[in-house]
C-alpha positions, 0 to 999 in steps of 0.5 A: 474523523478521518485519519491522516496518511503518513508515508515511511521512506520505505513506502516511498521507494518501494512504489517508485521501484514498483512504477520504475518496473511497471512502466517497461512492460504496461501501458500508459492507461494501466499504469494510470489505472494502478495510480488511481487504485492507489489513490482509491485505497488511500482514501478508503484507509483515512476513513476505515483504517481497520478494513484491511486484514491483519497481515503480520503475526505481531498484529499491528500490520495491515495489508491492503491489496490495490490492484491483483498482485499490488500490496500496501502494508500499513499500521494504524496509530490510534493515539495520534489518528494516522495510517502509517504506510510502510511498504508497497509490495508487487508480489510478482517481484518480491514473493519471498518477502511475503512469507 
């Protein structure tokens, strides 16, 4: 059974910030490729939510690398069969938050 995907407001906001940032320096083709990789990652998480490693010390947050330095943080709600995407992180911009 496939899991459903839910985005927190923080995830939506962080993705918008990343897209706004990269629009200034990336080509349209590169941006479209990133969006395609995000969608591909989300589809993978629907089928295989435990495929990505545990990221946080509390053993609930997982991290998936979308493309190079774009990271997706999420938790799995086993009871409701949901993957809750909590944030997108551009490791170049927000490196200190990863520690």
